[in-house]
N, C-alpha and C positions, 0 to 999 in steps of 0.2 A: 374310540376309546371309552370305557366304562365309567361313568360317574362316581366317584366316592364321596362317602358321607361320614360326616362325625360320629362317635358313638354317641352324642346328645340328638342328634338328628334321627340316627337310625333308631334309637330306642324310643324316643318320644313321639316322632312323627310317623315313622314308616314301617313299624313292627307290630304284629298281634292285633291285627284287626279282626274283630268279630263279623262284622258286614260292612263290605266296600259299594257303594253304589257307582257305576258307571253312567254319566250324564249328570250335568248340571243344571239342568233345566227345571220347570215346573214339578213335573212327576217325581224327578230323582231327588229334589231337595224337600219335596214333601213326604217322600218314601223314607228318606233319612230322618227327617224330624219326628215322624211317627214312631220309628225304629228307636230312637233315642230316649222320645218321650215316654214310651210305654217299658223300656229297661234302660234306665240311665247307665247301668253298670257296663254296658256293651261300649266297645270300642267302635266308632262309626267314621266313616270317611267316604267322601264324594271327589269322584275324578271326572274333571271337566276338560276336554280336548281344546276349548277355544280360550282366548283372553277375557271374553265374555261368554254368557251362554251361546252355544253355537247351533242349535237347532231353532225351533220356532218361538219359544217362551217370550223373546224379546223382539221378535220380527214379525209377530203376527197383530192384527187389526185392532185387539182390546175387545172383542165383542163378546158380551156375559149372555150368551145366548144358548138355547137348549132344542129348539126346533121349530122352524117356518113350516107351512102346511104343503107348501109345493114340495120341498124336500123330503117331509115323511111321505109323501105319495109316492117320489120317485123310491125311496127307499123300501116302502113296500112292494114292490116289484120283485125285489130279489131276496127279501126277507120275510119272516114271519110278523104278524102284528105282536104275538107275546114277545117277540125278540127285540123289535121296535121298542116297544115300551121298557122293556129293559134296559136298553141302551139310554132311552130320553130319561129314565129315572138316575140311571147313573151321570149323567150330564147336571141334572138337578140337583143331586146330592152333590156334586162337586164344586158346585158353585156356591151352595149354601155353606160347604166346608171351607171354602177358600175365604169367603167373608167373615165368616165366624172366626178364623185363626188370625188373620190379619187386620180385620176390621176394614169399614168401609172407606175412611179416612185414607189409611194407608195406601190403598189401592186406586184412591179416587174413583170409587165406585158411583155411576151415576143413573139413577132409574129412569132414563129416558123414554124406554120401552123400545121394542123392535118392530120393525116395519118391513113388510115384504109389498115390494113394488112390481107391477104389472104393466108393460109397454102395451101401447095402443095397440099393437100387432097382435097381441096375446089377448084379447079379449075373450076368448073362447076359454083358453085355459084359466083365466082369471076367475071366471063364471064357475067353471068346475072345482076350483079353489074355494070360493065363497059359500059353495053348496056343502062343504065340507066342515065349515066352521063349528057348528053343533056338534057334529062327531067328535071333532077331536076335543073339543071342551070337555064333551062326557068322558071320553078316552083318558085323558090326562087329569082330570081332576082329581082322582084318587092319588096321583102322585104329588100335585102341587098344592093340594087342599084347596083351589080354587075352582069354581064351576064356571066363571067367566074370563077364560085367557084371551081367546081371539076373538076379533071384533073388525068388520068391516068400516072403514073411514069414509066420509062423504068428499065431494069434490072440494070442500071449502079447506079441507085439510092438505090438498095437494098446492092449492094456492098459497096457503100459510108457509109452508115448506119451501116455496120456490120452484118446484119439480116442473120439467118440461116432458112431453111426450109420455105420460103415464096416463093409462087407464084407470086404475084402481089402485087402492092399496088396502092390505090387511094388518092390523096391528096385533102383535102380542104384548100383553100389558104387564108381563111379569119380566122381560128382559132388559137390559141396561148395557152399559160398557164402561170399561176400567182402564187404567193406564199400566199397560205391562211391565213397562219399564220401572215403575215404583212398586209392582208387586213382586218382582224378581229382587230388586234392592232390598226391600222390607224381610221378603223370605229368605234370602242370605243372611241378613243379620240375625233373624231368629234362629236359624240353623246353627249358625255359629255361637249365639250365645247357649244355646242348648248342648253346646260340647262337642259337635260334629267338625271333624277338619275337614276342610274343602281345599281342593288343590286343582288350581286353574293351569292350562298350557300343559297338560298331562293326558296326552292322547292315548288311549288304550289299543295296541296292536294285536293282543293276542290274549284270550282268556283259555288257559291251561287248567281244565278240571280235572279235580282229584278227590283223595279221600285221605283224612278227614279235612283237608285244608286245599283251597285252589291258588294257582299263582296267576297274577294279571300283572302282563308284560306291557310297558308304557315307554314313550320316547323319553321320560326321565329317569324312571328306575323300574324295579318290579316289586309288588306288593303281594303280600299273603293274608288271605282271609278265609275264613269258616263258609261265608255265605256271601254270593254276589247278587245284586240286584241289577239288571240291564234296563236303563231307561234313557237310551238313546234314539227312540223312535225310529225313523227312516235310515238312520245310519246303523242300525244293529242288524243288518243283512251281511255287513263287512266282516261281523265276527262270528255270525251263525247264519250261512247262505241259504238254508232250507226253510229260514221264517217266511211266512205268508206276509211280504210286505211290498207294496209298490209306491215309490217315493212321489211326491207331489210338489212341484214348487209353486210359490205363490208369490206373485210380483205386487208390489204396493206403491204408491207415491202420495205425497203429502203436499199441499200447496201451502204458499205464505198466508199472514193473516188477512181475512177479507173483512173489511168494515161492513157492518149492518147485515152479518150472514144471519138467515132465517132457519136453515135447518139444525135439528137437534133431534139426534136419536141414533140408533143402529139401523141400517137398512140392507135388505136383501134384493137382489134383482137379479132375473134371468135364472130363476129356480136354483137361486144360491151360488151360481158360478161369479157373479160380482158382488161386491159389498162396498158401502160406504158409509161414512160415519163423520160426524163433527168432532174435532178435537179443538175445544175452546170456539175460536174464531177461525179453524184450518177446517180443510176437508181433505179426509183421508179417505182414499178410494184404493181397492185392490180386487184380485182375480184375473179371471181370463186365461187360465190353464185349458179349458174347453177349446180354444183355437187351435191347439196343437197337443193333445194330450200324450204323444210320444216325445215331443221335444221337453215337455216340462216333467216327465219321468224320470227326474234326475236329482242328485245329490249334490249337484254343482250350485254355488250362489251365481247368480248372474241375472241380466236384464236382456230382453228380447225387445227388437223393434215391434213386431208383430202386437204383443201385448202392450207395452207402453203406448203404443199409439192408440190401441182400442179404448185404453182407461183414460187417455186425455179426450177422446171423443165423446165416451160417456159422460165425463165430467162437464165437458162444455154443452153437451144437446140435453142432458138431462137431468143433472144434479144442479149447475149452476149457467141455465140457458141464458145465453147472452152475454156471460162474462168469460175472460180468459186471464185468470190469476196467475201468478207466477208457482211455478213447480219447485220447491225447494229441497224435498227429499225423495229419493228413490231407493228401493232395496228388494229383497227378495229373501224368503224364509222357504224351510223345506218341511212338508207335513208328511205323514204316512197313510197310505189307504192298504186294502187287503180285499180279497174276495168276500170277506165277511164284515157286517157291520160293528161286531163285538169286538172291544179291544183285545189283544194277546195278554192276558193276566194268568201268570203260571210258571210252572217248572218247566225250563227249556231242557235243560240236562241236570242230574243228580246235584242238588247244591247253587244252581244258577238259576234265578228266576227273573222273568219278565214283567214288564209295566208297559207296554208300547202300542202302537196302532191306534191313534186317537182318531184317523178319518175327518180331519179338519176342525176337532172338536177339543183342541187340547185345553184351551183356557176353562172350558165348561166341565170336563171330567178328569182332567190333571190331578187335582188335590185328592178326590177319591180313588184313582187308581192308584195313587201313591200309599194311601193308607191302606187299601187292600191288600197290595203286594208285601208291606210291611207286616202285616198280622198273618202272612202266610209265613215269610221267613222267621218271625219270633215264634211261631207254633212248630217250627221245626229245629230250633236250637235247643 
């Protein structure tokens, strides 16, 4: 039975949208905020499928990172140096924009640095990456304005952090960490204060493109809008199957508080397939999709014994050798990857624009992606 709405509900909440954003995560909210900020007369709404943001925005590890050397070396095997630099710059700009708009206190940003950890069995690869420190410092200096980004740490650092089975560490001095729950909570407040309407538990089932208006069919009602912004990352393929998107599930766990915890910072391990950091005196550790890529190419939330057991092994053997803290939280989030490193920002069909495919770097590039797609839409109105 079709839902009925009052005259007041229909005219104030549901009609005459200039721009509708599908997806209430970081990219979607930033796109809505930038659209409304640059033209306050527009009626802008956000449609979020979940009770809380249902993508990765509140389920990620909270890494404020833009590129470790091993990951960039891997990326250069399938992309050009120019394209890599373009994407790294997008990540760098996105982090700066996020901090500028919300402020470091609101997102609990901590400039502890980023650290790439090499296990003892990876000594040869560690040496290869260390040889590239000078090259990547020169390469990224025009983007960051800093010539001294990466540096090799000594064995004293490994001891101070309490790490085990580690050969060496490369530091990224410009990276940090943040609280993505606080980030999204404060971004929602900012967006609503700007006058954007936010609808949760509103799952988009079909986008019916038309001219001059588009119809968005949801599980609640249908909406009409002049322009649509698609910001649902891996979930976008259900609406436009032709999109070049491969989902990737990331599994995470968090320990109980650990008295006297030494570790501080955002750490990448095994070419970035694993990552860990402190949250106060807790440890967050995640990753492991490389254990079974096909099984983790899914939009289904869930946990697997294969990945969770490996995360625990890494926690007990490398991060906290000799300790076995209680695991208090476990969850998963869905990322979007593709055949290209660059995100998909542009017009999908006339009047429908996308800002998707963050390739696991949504926290870094999401704010700039939202701004870029908002400017594309505004230029078309």
